[in-house]
N, C-alpha and C positions, 0 to 999 in steps of 0.2 A: 472501529469497523462497523459499517452499516450493512445489515442483511435485509434484502427486499425479496418479495415473491411476486411473480407475474402470473396471473390466473385467468383462464378462459373456461367457461362452462357452457356446454351444448347438450343436446339430447342423446348424442351417441348414435349407435345403430350398427348396421352391417357395413363393412368396408367396400362392398360392391356398389353402394349408393352414397358417395361422399357429397354429392351436390356441388356447390360452388367453392367448397373448401372445408377444412377441418379446424377444430380448436387448436390442434397442434400446429397447423400451418399459420394460424393467426398469431400465436405466441412466437413462433419462429421468425415471422416477419418483424415483430417488435425487436427481437434479439439482433437481427441483421441491421435494422435501422439504428439501434443504439450503438452497436459495435462500429458502424461506419460514421458515426457522429460523436467521437469522443469529446470530452470537455476540452476547451481551449487551453493551451499552455500558458503559464504565468510563473513568475519568479518570486518566491517568498524570501524574506531576509535570511532564514536559516539555510535554505538551499543555496542561496548566493554565497553565504559564508563557507558552506561545505565545498562548493566548487572552487572558490578562490584558494582555500587551504589545500585541496587536493591537487591543484596545479603544480605544487612543489614536487610531486612525485610522478608527474606526467611529462611527456615530451611532444615535440612536433605541434601539429595543429590543435590537438586536444589541450595542450598546455596553454597555448595562446588564447583559445576560446574560454577555458576555465578561468584564466586570470581576469578577463573582462567579459563576463557572460552577458551583460546588458549591451555592450558594444557589438558583440558578435552573436546577437540573439538568434538570428535566422540560422546560422550555422549550428548553434547549440540545439535548436529544435530539430534540425536534420539529424544530428547525432542521436537525439532522444528517440526518434522514430525507429532507430536501429538497435536501441539498447533498453530493454524493459526496466532496468533499475533506474536509469536516468529519466526515462519516460515517467515513472511513478513519482519522481521528485517534483515534476513540473505541472501536474494536474491531478484532480480527483479521478480515480480509476474505477472501471466497471469490469467485473469478471463473472460470467455465467458459469456456475459450477455444478448444479444439480438439476435433474429433470424428472418429471413424473407424467405419464400419459397412460395409454392402454396397456394391458398386460397380455394381449393376444394380437397377432398380426392381422387378423381379419375383423377386428372390432374397432369401430371408431371411438376415440376417447371422449368420454362425457365430461371429464375434468382434467385439465392440463395445468401443471404448475412448473414454473422455472424459477430457480433460486439464484439470486445475484449477490455476490460479495463486493461491497463497495468500500474503498479506502478514501475517506474524505480529506482533502487537503485543507490546512488551516486557511480560514477566510471563507470557505464554503460551509454550508449547514445541511442538516437533513432536509429541511424545508426547501432550500434552494436546489438541492440535488433532485428531489422528487418532482419539483416544478419543472426542472429541465427535462427529465425523463418523460414526463406526461405527454409531451408533444409527439413522441414517437410510438405511442400506443394505438393500435387499430381499435375500431369500435368494438366494445364488448370485452376487451382485455383490461383488467384492472390490476392495480399495484397495491401491495400491502406491506407495511413496515413491520418486519418480524422482530428485529432487535437492533441495538446500536444507539450511540449518543453522538452529539456534536463533538468535533475534535477539541482536545485540550490545547491551550496556547503552548507554543514552543518555548523552551528556556534558552536564553541568550548565552552564547559563549563569552560574551563580554561581561564577566561577573567574577567575583572572588571565589565563588563555589567552583566554577569551571577551572579557574587557575589552581585550586587545590587539587582537583583531579589531575591536572597537568603535572604538578609537582610530584604527586605520588607515582605517576607513570614514569617520570624521569628517574625517580629513585629506584624503581623496580627494573626498568629496562634500559636506562642510560639516557644521556642528554641528546643523543643523535636521533631519537625517534621523532617523527612528525605527527602532531595531533591534528586530526581533521574532525570538526563537528559534523554530526550526521543526523539527517532527518529519518527517524524511525519509520519504516514503511509498513510494518505489521501492527496488529492490535496489541495493546498492553493494558495493565490494570491502573494506569495513571490516574484515572478519575477518582480512585479511592484515596490516593495520596495527596492530590493537588489541594484539597481544602485545608490540610494541616502542615504543609511544608512550603518553604520559600521557592524552591525550584525542584524540578524533576529531570534527572538525566537518565535516559534508558541505556544503561551501560553495565556490562557483566564482568569485565576484567579478564576474560578468557584470551589466551593466545591461540589464534586460529591458524591451522596449516592445511596442507592438501589432503590430510587424512580424514577431515571432516566430511560428512555427507550433507548434501544440500537440504535445506529445510523443506519438509513435506514431500521430498523426492524419495525414490526407491533407495533403500538402505540408508536412510537418515541416521546419523550417528555422531557421537562426540567421543574422542579417545579418552580413556580413563586417566591417562597421565596429564591431560589438560585441565582436569578439575582443580588441582591445588593452586593453579594460577589465579583463579577467581577468588578463592578463599584468601590468598595472600593479599590480593588487591584490596578487598574490603577490610581486612584486618588493618592494613597500613593506612587506608583512607580514614577509618574511624579514629585511629590514634592521632592522625594529622588534623582531622577536623575538630 
């Protein structure tokens, strides 16, 4: 996860004399330009594997498109524009999440800051993302790298380690479950583990149902009786491994 800050500094003053525009307006223009020019869609191998596996539990047009995402690329992109999760699988994403400006309605802000959370898709880098964004910044608006690292490589589902996970899940939940590799959309601590392990799978072993609250939404929650499922998964996995 890359965190960037967009900053504009002016003299400030009384709101009755704004002149040709304010610092807040300049940064707002950058936000609008960035949001209306998202990164182009592209299909990385893990996302393709996820879609093809997920086709088994879909139907209709979605099943057809997921089975051959390259063949039906334009239709897949149309679906992504209506589905935030699918959208995030296909490109680096930008989300403006925090803002700081004046603390009084009649005072021009002298220092404006907008914070962006950016999830970088594999194949892009901090450098390439910042270079892309630079073209949308009005004069005087600067961009600062607050935190974040280049994305770690994805682990392939075509591996003995993945097949071990598959065997464990079939042992715990039965042979009729469908395994779907998944491109993790949020930030993790993967960069701490990658130097010392062969592969990293972002998987927790929980059995999720409708009682769960959405991540970072109002009333985010995990039912207490779901916790043993993760414990049992890791216990079985370690014994199998």
